[in-house]
N, CA, C and O atoms as a DFTB+ gen file, in Angstrom:
336 C
 N C O
     1  1     131.396      21.571     140.046
     2  2     131.761      22.942     140.295
     3  2     133.235      22.981     140.713
     4  3     133.702      22.124     141.464
     5  1     133.936      23.961     140.228
     6  2     135.344      24.080     140.581
     7  2     135.647      25.531     140.897
     8  3     134.844      26.429     140.645
     9  1     136.820      25.732     141.450
    10  2     137.277      27.074     141.791
    11  2     138.780      27.127     141.537
    12  3     139.439      26.093     141.421
    13  1     139.305      28.328     141.456
    14  2     140.728      28.519     141.224
    15  2     141.303      29.360     142.354
    16  3     140.693      30.347     142.766
    17  1     142.468      28.977     142.857
    18  2     143.128      29.738     143.913
    19  2     143.754      30.973     143.283
    20  3     144.609      30.870     142.403
    21  1     143.320      32.140     143.744
    22  2     143.789      33.404     143.194
    23  2     144.952      33.954     144.006
    24  3     145.928      34.451     143.444
    25  1     144.847      33.865     145.333
    26  2     145.852      34.469     146.196
    27  2     145.721      33.894     147.591
    28  3     144.713      33.272     147.927
    29  1     146.747      34.107     148.401
    30  2     146.619      33.855     149.822
    31  2     145.902      35.037     150.455
    32  3     145.928      36.144     149.917
    33  1     145.269      34.807     151.586
    34  2     144.715      35.936     152.321
    35  2     145.890      36.626     152.989
    36  3     146.675      35.985     153.688
    37  1     146.015      37.932     152.778
    38  2     147.220      38.595     153.225
    39  2     146.949      40.019     153.647
    40  3     145.907      40.605     153.354
    41  1     147.924      40.542     154.339
    42  2     147.919      41.940     154.724
    43  2     149.018      42.652     153.960
    44  3     149.502      42.170     152.936
    45  1     149.391      43.778     154.465
    46  2     150.404      44.570     153.766
    47  2     151.779      43.912     153.821
    48  3     152.523      43.932     152.840
    49  1     152.115      43.327     154.975
    50  2     153.449      42.752     155.137
    51  2     153.445      41.264     155.460
    52  3     154.514      40.666     155.584
    53  1     152.297      40.664     155.598
    54  2     152.219      39.249     155.961
    55  2     151.253      38.529     155.036
    56  3     150.398      39.151     154.405
    57  1     151.398      37.221     154.963
    58  2     150.407      36.416     154.256
    59  2     150.075      35.208     155.106
    60  3     150.935      34.666     155.800
    61  1     148.825      34.795     155.047
    62  2     148.344      33.672     155.822
    63  2     148.208      32.480     154.879
    64  3     147.325      32.466     154.021
    65  1     149.078      31.479     155.033
    66  2     149.071      30.349     154.099
    67  2     147.995      29.328     154.444
    68  3     147.794      28.375     153.692
    69  1     147.296      29.506     155.566
    70  2     146.184      28.623     155.891
    71  2     144.893      29.067     155.221
    72  3     143.933      28.298     155.168
    73  1     144.850      30.299     154.705
    74  2     143.645      30.814     154.076
    75  2     143.971      31.270     152.660
    76  3     145.021      31.860     152.406
    77  1     143.050      30.983     151.747
    78  2     143.263      31.341     150.343
    79  2     142.005      31.990     149.788
    80  3     140.894      31.681     150.218
    81  1     142.188      32.889     148.833
    82  2     141.081      33.522     148.131
    83  2     140.810      32.693     146.880
    84  3     141.719      32.440     146.089
    85  1     139.555      32.269     146.703
    86  2     139.164      31.422     145.583
    87  2     138.212      32.173     144.669
    88  3     137.351      32.920     145.135
    89  1     138.368      31.976     143.373
    90  2     137.427      32.500     142.385
    91  2     136.576      31.339     141.898
    92  3     137.070      30.429     141.231
    93  1     135.294      31.378     142.236
    94  2     134.374      30.316     141.834
    95  2     133.998      30.483     140.368
    96  3     133.829      31.603     139.887
    97  1     133.870      29.378     139.671
    98  2     133.472      29.452     138.264
    99  2     131.977      29.749     138.173
   100  3     131.180      29.182     138.921
   101  1     131.605      30.633     137.260
   102  2     130.227      31.032     136.995
   103  2     129.554      31.745     138.171
   104  3     128.328      31.721     138.277
   105  1     130.328      32.375     139.052
   106  2     129.784      33.177     140.150
   107  2     130.374      34.571     140.014
   108  3     131.593      34.735     139.992
   109  1     129.499      35.583     139.922
   110  2     129.989      36.931     139.627
   111  2     129.508      38.002     140.595
   112  3     129.771      39.183     140.367
   113  1     128.804      37.628     141.680
   114  2     128.408      38.625     142.662
   115  2     128.384      38.007     144.059
   116  3     128.440      36.788     144.221
   117  1     128.300      38.879     145.057
   118  2     128.398      38.461     146.444
   119  2     127.217      37.594     146.867
   120  3     127.393      36.638     147.623
   121  1     126.032      37.911     146.397
   122  2     124.836      37.180     146.823
   123  2     124.880      35.719     146.387
   124  3     124.506      34.833     147.157
   125  1     125.330      35.459     145.168
   126  2     125.409      34.064     144.731
   127  2     126.615      33.357     145.337
   128  3     126.630      32.128     145.408
   129  1     127.625      34.105     145.776
   130  2     128.770      33.484     146.450
   131  2     128.411      33.045     147.858
   132  3     129.026      32.122     148.392
   133  1     127.427      33.690     148.468
   134  2     127.021      33.328     149.834
   135  2     126.421      31.931     149.900
   136  3     126.396      31.326     150.972
   137  1     125.943      31.409     148.788
   138  2     125.364      30.068     148.764
   139  2     126.407      28.992     149.037
   140  3     126.058      27.882     149.437
   141  1     127.676      29.307     148.825
   142  2     128.738      28.316     148.959
   143  2     129.413      28.338     150.323
   144  3     130.352      27.575     150.548
   145  1     128.966      29.181     151.232
   146  2     129.564      29.225     152.567
   147  2     129.329      27.904     153.289
   148  3     128.215      27.380     153.287
   149  1     130.370      27.373     153.901
   150  2     130.281      26.102     154.608
   151  2     130.585      24.888     153.749
   152  3     130.689      23.781     154.276
   153  1     130.731      25.060     152.446
   154  2     131.034      23.926     151.561
   155  2     132.489      23.500     151.745
   156  3     133.361      24.326     152.015
   157  1     132.731      22.230     151.599
   158  2     134.079      21.683     151.715
   159  2     134.783      21.766     150.368
   160  3     134.158      21.618     149.318
   161  1     136.090      22.004     150.409
   162  2     136.904      22.063     149.198
   163  2     138.101      21.135     149.373
   164  3     138.506      20.816     150.490
   165  1     138.657      20.708     148.236
   166  2     139.791      19.796     148.263
   167  2     140.761      20.167     147.152
   168  3     140.375      20.336     145.996
   169  1     142.020      20.289     147.525
   170  2     143.088      20.570     146.576
   171  2     143.919      19.310     146.406
   172  3     144.673      18.953     147.312
   173  1     143.805      18.612     145.253
   174  2     144.655      17.437     145.048
   175  2     146.091      17.890     144.821
   176  3     146.375      18.623     143.873
   177  1     146.989      17.454     145.686
   178  2     148.369      17.928     145.640
   179  2     149.305      16.751     145.856
   180  3     149.276      16.123     146.915
   181  1     150.113      16.453     144.892
   182  2     151.070      15.338     144.836
   183  2     150.385      14.045     145.272
   184  3     149.423      13.631     144.625
   185  1     150.832      13.403     146.326
   186  2     150.261      12.116     146.720
   187  2     149.072      12.264     147.660
   188  3     148.310      11.316     147.847
   189  1     148.910      13.425     148.244
   190  2     147.828      13.638     149.194
   191  2     146.911      14.754     148.690
   192  3     147.119      15.305     147.609
   193  1     145.920      15.067     149.472
   194  2     145.051      16.199     149.151
   195  2     144.908      17.057     150.397
   196  3     144.913      16.549     151.519
   197  1     144.782      18.353     150.192
   198  2     144.632      19.297     151.285
   199  2     143.175      19.727     151.308
   200  3     142.651      20.212     150.305
   201  1     142.515      19.548     152.457
   202  2     141.092      19.824     152.561
   203  2     140.853      21.094     153.348
   204  3     141.630      21.455     154.232
   205  1     139.753      21.769     153.007
   206  2     139.393      23.003     153.691
   207  2     137.906      23.246     153.598
   208  3     137.143      22.404     153.124
   209  1     137.506      24.434     154.070
   210  2     136.099      24.813     154.073
   211  2     135.997      26.294     153.704
   212  3     136.853      27.093     154.085
   213  1     134.953      26.654     152.966
   214  2     134.724      28.046     152.588
   215  2     134.104      28.769     153.780
   216  3     133.084      28.337     154.317
   217  1     134.729      29.874     154.190
   218  2     134.306      30.540     155.413
   219  2     133.598      31.861     155.199
   220  3     132.702      32.195     155.974
   221  1     133.960      32.628     154.184
   222  2     133.354      33.949     153.986
   223  2     133.531      34.408     152.556
   224  3     134.299      33.823     151.792
   225  1     132.808      35.467     152.196
   226  2     132.970      36.052     150.867
   227  2     134.128      37.038     150.898
   228  3     134.584      37.459     151.961
   229  1     134.591      37.397     149.702
   230  2     135.720      38.324     149.579
   231  2     135.417      39.279     148.432
   232  3     135.554      38.918     147.263
   233  1     135.009      40.488     148.766
   234  2     134.713      41.469     147.736
   235  2     133.343      41.278     147.126
   236  3     132.527      40.507     147.632
   237  1     133.095      41.985     146.033
   238  2     131.787      41.973     145.379
   239  2     131.765      41.177     144.077
   240  3     130.735      41.148     143.404
   241  1     132.863      40.534     143.704
   242  2     132.937      39.874     142.406
   243  2     132.825      38.357     142.472
   244  3     133.228      37.678     141.527
   245  1     132.293      37.810     143.551
   246  2     132.074      36.377     143.624
   247  2     133.254      35.581     144.125
   248  3     133.303      34.368     143.921
   249  1     134.193      36.212     144.764
   250  2     135.321      35.477     145.343
   251  2     134.986      35.099     146.776
   252  3     134.179      35.765     147.424
   253  1     135.604      34.029     147.273
   254  2     135.385      33.560     148.633
   255  2     136.729      33.260     149.283
   256  3     137.747      33.116     148.605
   257  1     136.713      33.170     150.614
   258  2     137.905      32.811     151.376
   259  2     137.696      31.407     151.906
   260  3     136.648      31.099     152.475
   261  1     138.700      30.551     151.716
   262  2     138.653      29.182     152.220
   263  2     139.767      28.994     153.236
   264  3     140.892      29.452     153.036
   265  1     139.440      28.314     154.333
   266  2     140.418      28.010     155.364
   267  2     140.801      26.536     155.212
   268  3     139.939      25.658     155.211
   269  1     142.106      26.276     155.084
   270  2     142.596      24.923     154.880
   271  2     143.174      24.377     156.177
   272  3     143.581      25.138     157.055
   273  1     143.206      23.042     156.290
   274  2     143.674      22.401     157.512
   275  2     145.193      22.324     157.576
   276  3     145.769      22.258     158.662
   277  1     145.835      22.334     156.428
   278  2     147.291      22.394     156.344
   279  2     147.657      23.655     155.589
   280  3     146.846      24.193     154.836
   281  1     148.873      24.124     155.788
   282  2     149.327      25.284     155.046
   283  2     149.497      24.959     153.569
   284  3     149.946      23.869     153.215
   285  1     149.144      25.889     152.725
   286  2     149.255      25.681     151.281
   287  2     150.661      26.041     150.813
   288  3     151.225      27.031     151.278
   289  1     151.228      25.271     149.916
   290  2     152.523      25.637     149.340
   291  2     152.356      26.724     148.284
   292  3     151.242      26.979     147.828
   293  1     153.423      27.346     147.902
   294  2     153.370      28.398     146.900
   295  2     152.951      27.892     145.537
   296  3     152.404      28.653     144.739
   297  1     153.198      26.605     145.249
   298  2     152.812      26.037     143.961
   299  2     151.296      25.909     143.828
   300  3     150.802      25.631     142.735
   301  1     150.550      26.103     144.909
   302  2     149.097      25.951     144.875
   303  2     148.415      27.127     144.192
   304  3     147.255      27.013     143.797
   305  1     149.098      28.242     144.045
   306  2     148.489      29.394     143.382
   307  2     148.152      29.044     141.939
   308  3     148.940      28.398     141.249
   309  1     147.015      29.460     141.501
   310  2     146.426      29.230     140.168
   311  2     146.032      27.776     139.919
   312  3     145.777      27.410     138.772
   313  1     145.972      26.934     140.951
   314  2     145.530      25.547     140.785
   315  2     144.022      25.442     140.954
   316  3     143.399      26.283     141.602
   317  1     143.447      24.409     140.371
   318  2     142.017      24.146     140.472
   319  2     141.716      23.429     141.795
   320  3     142.474      22.568     142.241
   321  1     140.604      23.805     142.398
   322  2     140.146      23.210     143.650
   323  2     138.769      22.605     143.395
   324  3     137.935      23.223     142.734
   325  1     138.527      21.408     143.909
   326  2     137.231      20.757     143.744
   327  2     136.337      21.074     144.917
   328  3     136.790      21.045     146.061
   329  1     135.062      21.379     144.660
   330  2     134.083      21.532     145.704
   331  2     133.437      20.183     145.961
   332  3     133.005      19.512     145.023
   333  1     133.367      19.783     147.216
   334  2     132.804      18.480     147.563
   335  2     131.337      18.593     147.936
   336  3     130.702      17.589     148.256
């Protein structure tokens, strides 16, 4: 199973680089997205990997919010994330 980083979690004037909105593959509603809460995710990035955990759903279209342990760089947008 994989997911794609769609956006940072953000407000009108700020963005939180520790949290990202993920679009899960083959998940299209909130109820099936709830099954992935608490799952660990990993973004392979250059020589290291950035690890996080899925914390909540985002909207009704199967998107989720993941909290990462390190801040994500801007190049992480539209990258694939592995679910562990």
